[in-house]
Backbone bond lengths (Angstrom), bond angles and torsions (degrees), N, CA, C in turn:
res aa  C-N    CA-C-N  psi(-1)  N-CA   C-N-CA  omega(-1)  CA-C   N-CA-C  phi
1 M - - - 1.487 - - 1.483 108.28 -
2 K 1.315 116.61 129.90 1.465 119.03 174.36 1.498 111.03 -76.48
3 K 1.330 113.91 145.53 1.482 117.74 -175.41 1.523 109.60 -132.27
4 T 1.345 113.82 156.72 1.418 122.81 174.98 1.534 105.08 -124.26
5 I 1.295 117.68 137.58 1.473 122.07 173.96 1.526 109.81 -104.33
6 I 1.293 114.83 128.00 1.460 122.71 175.20 1.551 104.52 -103.68
7 T 1.332 114.54 124.79 1.453 118.83 -171.83 1.514 112.39 -152.43
8 N 1.330 112.50 156.40 1.496 119.04 169.79 1.536 108.61 -118.59
9 N 1.327 115.83 16.10 1.492 122.65 -173.81 1.547 107.54 -108.40
10 L 1.324 112.92 117.66 1.478 120.31 -178.37 1.550 112.04 -63.49
11 L 1.349 118.12 -32.23 1.451 120.90 178.60 1.551 109.11 -62.60
12 V 1.280 117.90 -44.34 1.454 124.30 177.29 1.534 112.04 -61.46
13 H 1.327 113.66 -48.94 1.449 119.58 177.85 1.529 110.44 -56.96
14 D 1.314 118.94 -50.22 1.425 123.22 -173.76 1.574 111.85 -64.33
15 K 1.335 117.26 -35.36 1.467 119.55 177.93 1.498 113.19 -74.11
16 Y 1.332 117.96 -41.84 1.463 120.58 -171.58 1.506 117.13 -104.97
17 N 1.310 116.57 -3.32 1.478 121.13 -178.23 1.529 113.08 -53.24
18 E 1.302 117.79 -39.23 1.486 120.50 -178.99 1.506 113.53 -91.42
19 K 1.358 116.03 -9.13 1.495 118.44 -171.68 1.567 112.66 -102.00
20 M 1.334 115.99 -24.46 1.466 119.79 -177.31 1.509 108.71 -160.93
21 G 1.321 114.38 176.54 1.459 118.84 177.70 1.531 111.59 -64.32
22 I 1.305 114.13 135.36 1.482 119.24 176.84 1.505 106.31 -133.50
23 I 1.309 116.29 134.11 1.436 122.29 166.57 1.537 106.34 -113.88
24 Y 1.317 114.69 104.22 1.487 121.74 -174.95 1.509 108.53 -98.38
25 L 1.320 114.66 115.95 1.465 122.19 -176.26 1.520 108.31 -118.85
26 E 1.347 115.47 76.73 1.457 121.67 -171.50 1.467 115.56 -56.61
27 E 1.299 120.16 -37.27 1.440 122.91 -175.56 1.505 114.46 -89.89
28 F 1.365 115.34 -0.74 1.468 120.55 -177.30 1.549 110.80 -77.96
29 S 1.332 114.70 141.97 1.438 119.94 173.26 1.505 108.94 -82.29
30 Y 1.339 116.44 173.18 1.420 123.64 176.62 1.538 110.57 -52.42
31 L 1.373 113.65 -50.14 1.428 120.24 -178.72 1.570 111.39 -64.73
32 D 1.321 117.54 -41.07 1.439 122.71 177.28 1.519 110.53 -57.27
33 I 1.380 116.27 -41.63 1.447 119.54 176.90 1.524 112.76 -58.04
34 L 1.339 115.76 -47.67 1.430 123.09 179.87 1.520 111.02 -58.28
35 K 1.353 115.66 -44.37 1.490 117.66 -179.34 1.531 111.10 -69.12
36 F 1.300 117.15 -34.67 1.487 119.40 175.08 1.524 110.61 -61.76
37 V 1.349 114.77 -45.14 1.478 120.34 176.73 1.515 109.86 -56.87
38 R 1.322 116.06 -49.08 1.475 120.95 178.64 1.543 111.23 -51.69
39 D 1.354 114.45 -46.11 1.516 119.58 -178.69 1.557 109.88 -61.68
40 K 1.372 114.56 -39.48 1.455 116.74 175.44 1.487 114.54 -64.87
41 I 1.333 118.40 -36.83 1.458 124.67 178.70 1.596 106.68 -63.64
42 H 1.278 114.51 -42.14 1.499 117.91 178.62 1.546 112.33 -58.97
43 K 1.326 114.72 -27.96 1.488 121.55 -179.50 1.500 112.27 -88.84
44 G 1.367 118.83 1.68 1.479 121.60 172.46 1.529 114.95 110.24
45 H 1.321 117.36 4.55 1.465 119.12 174.08 1.510 111.08 -80.75
46 K 1.306 117.75 159.66 1.458 123.91 -177.15 1.549 111.00 -119.44
47 L 1.297 118.51 140.30 1.475 120.53 174.06 1.521 109.62 -65.56
48 L 1.311 114.77 137.20 1.469 120.16 172.57 1.535 111.10 -115.18
49 T 1.348 117.93 -17.32 1.446 120.21 174.03 1.558 106.89 -132.82
50 H 1.301 115.77 149.53 1.428 119.21 179.91 1.540 111.19 -71.67
51 P 1.315 118.50 130.44 1.520 120.28 -176.57 1.486 113.05 -63.99
52 L 1.349 121.22 -22.51 1.469 121.24 179.53 1.521 111.67 -108.57
53 S 1.346 115.97 31.66 1.440 118.28 176.78 1.520 113.33 -66.73
54 G 1.272 116.08 151.34 1.477 120.25 -178.57 1.529 108.18 96.67
55 S 1.285 113.83 173.61 1.456 119.07 -173.35 1.578 111.85 -107.73
56 I 1.316 115.75 5.93 1.439 117.68 179.57 1.510 111.89 -88.85
57 K 1.297 121.45 132.83 1.417 126.39 178.47 1.511 110.31 -60.30
58 P 1.326 119.07 144.97 1.479 119.36 179.22 1.508 116.41 -65.69
59 N 1.322 118.67 -15.88 1.458 119.10 175.40 1.511 113.04 -95.86
60 E 1.291 116.54 4.84 1.495 120.73 179.90 1.531 111.62 -95.79
61 T 1.347 117.98 -34.66 1.447 121.53 -174.50 1.527 110.33 -117.48
62 P 1.293 118.12 144.02 1.482 120.02 174.68 1.525 111.77 -86.13
63 F 1.343 119.69 -10.45 1.450 120.71 -171.36 1.533 112.13 -97.59
64 K 1.296 113.51 141.23 1.473 117.48 175.85 1.545 106.33 -152.33
65 S 1.331 114.47 136.86 1.451 122.07 173.27 1.493 108.22 -133.50
66 V 1.361 115.40 133.83 1.474 122.25 -176.06 1.517 108.15 -134.77
67 A 1.285 117.21 133.74 1.480 122.46 178.00 1.592 107.23 -98.12
68 I 1.347 112.42 131.98 1.439 121.70 175.02 1.516 109.93 -126.18
69 S 1.325 115.70 164.17 1.443 118.10 173.63 1.490 112.26 -67.28
70 T 1.315 116.88 144.99 1.451 120.20 177.57 1.553 110.41 -77.08
71 K 1.316 110.87 -41.72 1.511 118.49 -178.81 1.505 109.82 -77.64
72 K 1.314 114.09 137.00 1.451 121.55 177.38 1.501 109.39 -88.31
73 G 1.317 115.57 144.61 1.478 121.70 174.22 1.480 108.53 -135.82
74 I 1.340 116.03 -150.71 1.464 117.99 174.08 1.482 108.18 -79.01
75 L 1.299 117.82 166.10 1.447 125.16 -179.56 1.543 107.51 -58.03
76 D 1.316 115.88 122.75 1.466 121.06 177.60 1.501 108.36 -94.14
77 L 1.339 116.01 106.53 1.482 122.94 -173.07 1.489 110.79 -65.36
78 Q 1.348 118.53 -34.38 1.469 118.89 179.33 1.584 109.56 -66.32
79 S 1.252 117.90 -42.52 1.438 122.36 179.41 1.542 109.66 -63.63
80 L 1.313 114.55 -42.00 1.474 119.81 178.65 1.507 110.09 -61.65
81 E 1.345 117.11 -46.01 1.457 121.18 -178.03 1.527 111.19 -63.40
82 I 1.297 115.97 -43.60 1.472 119.18 178.97 1.533 111.62 -64.27
83 I 1.298 120.18 -44.87 1.471 119.79 -177.47 1.557 109.34 -68.50
84 Q 1.322 118.37 -36.59 1.457 120.44 179.88 1.511 109.85 -63.70
85 E 1.366 116.76 -43.02 1.457 119.97 178.86 1.573 111.89 -63.77
86 C 1.341 113.91 -39.44 1.447 120.45 177.87 1.527 112.52 -61.86
87 I 1.377 115.83 -40.05 1.467 119.88 178.64 1.498 108.59 -65.75
88 I 1.321 118.56 -45.55 1.475 122.09 179.97 1.513 109.59 -59.97
89 T 1.299 117.63 -48.11 1.475 120.63 -179.81 1.534 111.93 -61.29
90 T 1.321 116.68 -42.30 1.463 120.42 177.82 1.538 111.29 -63.99
91 E 1.316 117.45 -42.89 1.485 120.12 178.10 1.510 110.17 -62.31
92 K 1.321 119.63 -38.55 1.473 121.75 177.07 1.539 111.06 -61.45
93 F 1.364 116.00 -45.87 1.412 118.09 179.70 1.521 113.60 -63.47
94 I 1.348 116.20 -41.38 1.455 122.66 178.82 1.489 112.38 -63.40
95 K 1.344 114.67 -35.69 1.503 119.21 -178.87 1.510 109.65 -67.71
96 V 1.320 116.95 -34.67 1.490 118.16 -178.99 1.542 109.62 -77.74
97 K 1.292 116.34 -38.73 1.482 120.38 -178.86 1.509 110.63 -156.14
98 K 1.287 118.40 122.79 1.458 122.73 178.57 1.516 109.19 -72.63
99 T 1.324 116.46 159.76 1.479 121.83 176.33 1.509 108.26 -65.03
100 P 1.331 117.32 128.78 1.449 120.37 -178.16 1.584 111.68 -68.26
101 N 1.294 116.34 162.78 1.450 123.40 173.21 1.563 105.24 -84.26
102 W 1.306 116.32 86.98 1.449 123.74 -176.60 1.501 111.07 -71.44
103 T 1.339 115.30 157.34 1.455 123.16 174.23 1.597 106.50 -72.02
104 K 1.351 113.29 161.65 1.452 119.10 177.90 1.501 111.26 -53.89
105 E 1.303 118.72 -43.90 1.448 124.00 -176.66 1.524 111.80 -61.52
106 I 1.298 114.74 -42.25 1.515 119.84 -179.08 1.522 107.79 -70.29
107 L 1.319 116.55 -42.37 1.495 120.05 176.13 1.524 111.88 -55.76
108 E 1.330 114.93 -42.37 1.482 120.95 177.64 1.536 110.54 -61.89
109 D 1.345 117.09 -40.08 1.422 121.13 176.16 1.511 113.36 -63.27
110 F 1.358 118.08 -45.58 1.456 122.37 177.96 1.537 111.93 -63.45
111 S 1.316 114.23 -36.74 1.477 121.21 177.63 1.520 109.75 -61.85
112 L 1.345 115.63 -46.08 1.478 121.61 -179.05 1.538 109.45 -65.99
113 I 1.288 120.52 -40.35 1.446 124.37 178.32 1.554 109.28 -60.53
114 D 1.324 116.28 -51.49 1.469 118.97 177.62 1.523 112.11 -57.99
115 F 1.293 115.23 -43.45 1.475 120.60 176.82 1.518 111.35 -59.30
116 S 1.273 117.26 -45.43 1.511 120.84 -178.77 1.508 110.07 -63.80
117 V 1.328 119.01 -40.49 1.425 121.61 -179.01 1.541 111.89 -65.19
118 I 1.303 117.17 -48.67 1.478 119.71 -178.32 1.516 110.57 -73.01
119 D 1.343 119.86 -33.53 1.412 123.46 178.21 1.527 109.87 -65.34
120 G 1.291 117.84 -43.56 1.471 122.66 176.74 1.547 111.25 -61.92
121 A 1.311 115.87 -42.61 1.440 120.90 179.24 1.555 113.10 -63.56
122 I 1.354 113.50 -44.26 1.457 119.42 179.32 1.525 110.62 -65.29
123 Q 1.341 117.51 -43.74 1.455 120.67 177.07 1.517 111.64 -59.61
124 S 1.353 117.70 -42.08 1.459 123.11 179.17 1.542 110.77 -61.88
125 M 1.342 112.81 -43.72 1.503 116.41 -179.64 1.535 110.00 -64.45
126 E 1.316 117.28 -41.86 1.429 118.91 179.63 1.489 113.85 -62.31
127 Q 1.358 116.21 -39.04 1.510 117.20 177.27 1.527 110.93 -67.19
128 F 1.347 115.16 -37.49 1.487 117.85 -177.66 1.501 111.02 -70.79
129 Y 1.323 118.21 -42.49 1.478 119.33 -173.72 1.527 111.70 -82.03
130 Y 1.329 118.93 -19.21 1.453 120.17 -177.13 1.526 114.76 -106.49
131 R 1.327 116.79 21.54 1.449 119.46 178.44 1.488 111.18 -78.53
Protein backbone atom coordinates (compact mmCIF):
# COMPACT_ATOMS: atom_id res chain seq x y z
CA MET A 1 0.00 0.00 0.00
CA LYS A 2 1.39 3.37 -0.98
CA LYS A 3 1.57 5.88 1.81
CA THR A 4 1.95 9.58 2.37
CA ILE A 5 3.39 11.09 5.52
CA ILE A 6 1.97 14.33 6.84
CA THR A 7 4.49 15.97 9.14
CA ASN A 8 5.86 19.15 10.63
CA ASN A 9 9.12 17.39 11.48
CA LEU A 10 12.15 18.20 9.32
CA LEU A 11 13.89 14.91 10.26
CA VAL A 12 10.96 12.93 8.86
CA HIS A 13 10.84 15.10 5.75
CA ASP A 14 14.55 14.71 5.11
CA LYS A 15 14.53 10.91 5.41
CA TYR A 16 11.37 10.16 3.44
CA ASN A 17 11.15 13.02 0.94
CA GLU A 18 12.77 10.98 -1.84
CA LYS A 19 11.18 7.65 -0.86
CA MET A 20 7.45 8.37 -0.63
CA GLY A 21 4.88 11.11 -0.58
CA ILE A 22 5.51 13.75 2.04
CA ILE A 23 3.37 16.70 2.95
CA TYR A 24 5.69 18.87 5.01
CA LEU A 25 3.88 21.56 6.97
CA GLU A 26 6.71 23.27 8.83
CA GLU A 27 4.63 25.99 10.49
CA PHE A 28 1.77 23.70 11.55
CA SER A 29 1.21 22.85 15.20
CA TYR A 30 0.47 19.36 16.47
CA LEU A 31 -3.26 20.15 16.40
CA ASP A 32 -3.00 21.69 12.92
CA ILE A 33 -1.44 18.44 11.65
CA LEU A 34 -4.32 16.41 13.08
CA LYS A 35 -6.91 18.70 11.49
CA PHE A 36 -5.09 18.52 8.15
CA VAL A 37 -5.14 14.71 8.40
CA ARG A 38 -8.87 14.84 9.20
CA ASP A 39 -9.46 16.88 6.04
CA LYS A 40 -7.54 14.29 4.01
CA ILE A 41 -9.66 11.50 5.52
CA HIS A 42 -12.79 13.39 4.48
CA LYS A 43 -11.41 13.27 0.92
CA GLY A 44 -11.08 9.46 1.03
CA HIS A 45 -7.64 8.78 2.50
CA LYS A 46 -7.21 6.19 5.25
CA LEU A 47 -5.12 6.35 8.43
CA LEU A 48 -2.13 4.02 8.38
CA THR A 49 -0.65 5.07 11.73
CA HIS A 50 -2.44 6.11 14.88
CA PRO A 51 -2.27 9.89 15.36
CA LEU A 52 -1.59 9.60 19.10
CA SER A 53 1.12 6.95 18.84
CA GLY A 54 3.98 7.21 21.28
CA SER A 55 3.96 8.04 24.96
CA ILE A 56 4.32 11.81 24.77
CA LYS A 57 1.24 13.87 25.56
CA PRO A 58 -0.02 16.01 22.67
CA ASN A 59 0.53 19.22 24.63
CA GLU A 60 4.16 18.38 25.38
CA THR A 61 5.60 18.14 21.87
CA PRO A 62 5.11 20.35 18.85
CA PHE A 63 5.98 17.53 16.40
CA LYS A 64 3.59 15.08 14.79
CA SER A 65 3.91 12.75 11.83
CA VAL A 66 1.02 10.62 10.56
CA ALA A 67 0.96 8.17 7.66
CA ILE A 68 -2.13 7.98 5.46
CA SER A 69 -2.96 6.11 2.29
CA THR A 70 -1.91 7.82 -0.91
CA LYS A 71 -4.81 6.41 -2.85
CA LYS A 72 -8.25 7.84 -2.18
CA GLY A 73 -11.25 5.62 -1.69
CA ILE A 74 -14.59 5.98 -0.03
CA LEU A 75 -14.78 7.73 3.33
CA ASP A 76 -13.27 5.39 5.91
CA LEU A 77 -15.46 5.83 8.97
CA GLN A 78 -13.01 4.11 11.31
CA SER A 79 -10.22 6.51 10.28
CA LEU A 80 -12.59 9.43 10.69
CA GLU A 81 -13.66 8.32 14.16
CA ILE A 82 -10.05 7.83 15.27
CA ILE A 83 -8.86 11.24 14.02
CA GLN A 84 -11.88 13.03 15.51
CA GLU A 85 -11.20 11.44 18.92
CA CYS A 86 -7.52 12.38 18.64
CA ILE A 87 -8.42 16.00 17.90
CA ILE A 88 -10.78 16.12 20.89
CA THR A 89 -8.14 14.56 23.16
CA THR A 90 -5.47 16.98 21.93
CA GLU A 91 -7.73 19.98 22.46
CA LYS A 92 -8.44 18.83 26.04
CA PHE A 93 -4.72 18.55 26.79
CA ILE A 94 -3.97 21.95 25.26
CA LYS A 95 -6.81 23.56 27.20
CA VAL A 96 -5.27 22.35 30.47
CA LYS A 97 -1.70 23.31 29.53
CA LYS A 98 -0.28 24.73 26.34
CA THR A 99 2.92 23.37 24.82
CA PRO A 100 5.86 25.08 26.55
CA ASN A 101 8.45 27.14 24.72
CA TRP A 102 11.10 24.44 24.88
CA THR A 103 14.83 24.99 24.46
CA LYS A 104 16.46 24.03 21.17
CA GLU A 105 17.93 20.89 22.74
CA ILE A 106 14.57 19.67 24.03
CA LEU A 107 12.93 20.42 20.67
CA GLU A 108 15.61 18.31 18.99
CA ASP A 109 14.80 15.47 21.40
CA PHE A 110 11.06 15.70 20.63
CA SER A 111 11.83 15.79 16.91
CA LEU A 112 13.93 12.64 17.25
CA ILE A 113 11.20 10.86 19.24
CA ASP A 114 8.56 11.66 16.60
CA PHE A 115 10.98 10.55 13.88
CA SER A 116 11.66 7.27 15.69
CA VAL A 117 7.95 6.52 16.11
CA ILE A 118 7.01 7.13 12.46
CA ASP A 119 10.19 5.51 11.17
CA GLY A 120 9.46 2.36 13.16
CA ALA A 121 5.88 2.32 11.92
CA ILE A 122 6.93 2.76 8.28
CA GLN A 123 9.56 0.02 8.56
CA SER A 124 6.99 -2.34 10.12
CA MET A 125 4.49 -1.61 7.35
CA GLU A 126 7.11 -2.28 4.69
CA GLN A 127 8.01 -5.63 6.24
CA PHE A 128 4.34 -6.59 6.51
CA TYR A 129 3.32 -5.53 3.00
CA TYR A 130 6.40 -6.86 1.21
CA ARG A 131 6.51 -10.40 2.62
